[in-house]
C-alpha positions, 0 to 999 in steps of 0.5 A: 540500428533503427532510428527515430526517423526510420520509425517516423517514415515507416508509420508515415508520421512526423519524428515529433509524433513518434517522440510523443507516442513514446512519451505516452502523450494521451492527445495522440489518437489511438490509430496513430499510436497503434501505427507508431507502435507497430513500426517500433516493433517491426523495426526493433527500435529502442529509445535512446533514453540517455540522449533524451535525458541530456537534451531535456535535463531530466530522466525519463523516470519516476521515483518512488520512496516507501518505508519498506520495499519488502513489506507485502503492501508496499511491494504490491504497490511498487509492482503495480507502478513499475508495470505502468511505468514500463508500459509508458516507456519510463523507468522506476527508481525505488528507495526505502527509508524504514520507519525512521523519520530522520531518514526520510529527507535524505532518501527522498532528496537523493531520488529527486537529485536524479532529475526524475520527472515525478515522485510517489512517496509514503511520508513517515516524518511529520514535516515534508516542507523540505520538498517545497523547493522541489515542486517546480522540478517534479510532479509529486504524489503521496500515498497512504499518508498525507504530507505535512507542511506542503500542499500536494496531491495525496491518496489514502484509504478509508482507515477510519471506516475500515476499522469501524467496520472491523470492530462492529463486525466483532461486536455483532458476533458477541465480543464485548472486550476487544483489544487494539494492537498496532503502531503508535497513534502518531503514525497517521494510518494508525491514528485513523484506525484507532479513531475508527475502533473508538467510533465503533465502540461508541456506536454500540454504547461500549466503554473505551477501556484504555487498558485494552489499547496497546500501541507501539513499534514493539507491539506491532513488530512482536505482539506476543508479549503484549498478548500474553499480558492481556490474555492473563488479566482477570477481565481479558479481551475475547477478541483482538483488532490488529491495526496492520498486517505486520502485527497480524503475522505475529498475532496468529502464531502467538495465539496458536502457541498459547492454545487460544483458539477462542480469541476472535481476530480481525486484521487491518490488511490482508497478508499471505496465507491468511485465508489458508490459516485455521481459522482463516482470518477476516481482514480489511482488504486494502487493495494496494494494487488499486492504490498504486494504479490511482497514484501513478495515473494521477502522477502522469496527469501532473506530469503531462499537465502542470498546474492542473487543478485536481482534488488534493486529497482522495480517499479510497474505499476498503472492504471487509472480507469475512472469513472464520476468525471471529468465532462464527465458524468451527475450525476446519483444516484448510484445503491443501494444508491439513494440520499445517501450523500458523508458524509454518504457513507464515514463515513460508509466506514471509518471503513472498509479496504475493497476497492470496485469498483476497476474495472469500466469505464465511 
């Protein structure tokens, strides 16, 4: 079996340089990196991560904590981070804690106790101060939501701007009563999207009707009952802004079962088969892969250069992908899916984390 010294001799560099290349040190010149990696491939060298962990007291791994591993949004972020970590010669350890704030601390600290060198986390609790004494042991990056009670890097999306654009789009297409369905405003992402919804109404001189704002875990998880109540009122909404893709996946088949093809819909977040539905669903595209890339690259910088001064909070832009679900196009069967129901499409898509139809226009 080849050793580190064998690789160093083949590449004509020191053992230390080989270790730096394996570690992903950005200060090694591209030419030297190429020579070392060629030697590794030729000799079939496999780094002994266990031995290195024993020497350094830390694993060559980063940890990731998310609410739901099976959620398509988080699944794509995980895949992006994992591919990047593998290319750097590191492992990724993933845990989930659901939407229960009480479960977050134990799950995250279980990861940190593995002596990982970095952590990427999506906070759901309203206080992350328990992480303060861990900050000198591992680099930290928070995504999707900002941490509370601790000063740390975070990257979020422009939830306010995305929601504002979505509701303005509905108003521009003639909708005057627009319902808001989503998680409670205490969830930071939901709160920012509600802020954008309200801002869009005020931009156009529209009143904010609290009767049209329906939030809660039950609403997001199973919006059918809420929709029936809203659509059976005398002054029913003509459109719905769904504040997350999980809610949208419930809204589409519920509207179909009620025979309500007249209701406009914009989803915050793309979801599998959204483009193949009839009508195709207009969405605010979150680009989870981009979020994952930014988060892991920032984490590497923190790992490589402790104490580096960087912007603590970064807001990434989102994009409105206009399709046909706002009442601007006649329903036309999607190619390859003639007569397919929303229930059929969404049930088949629910087992897949792959997002489809991200770039389309109507």
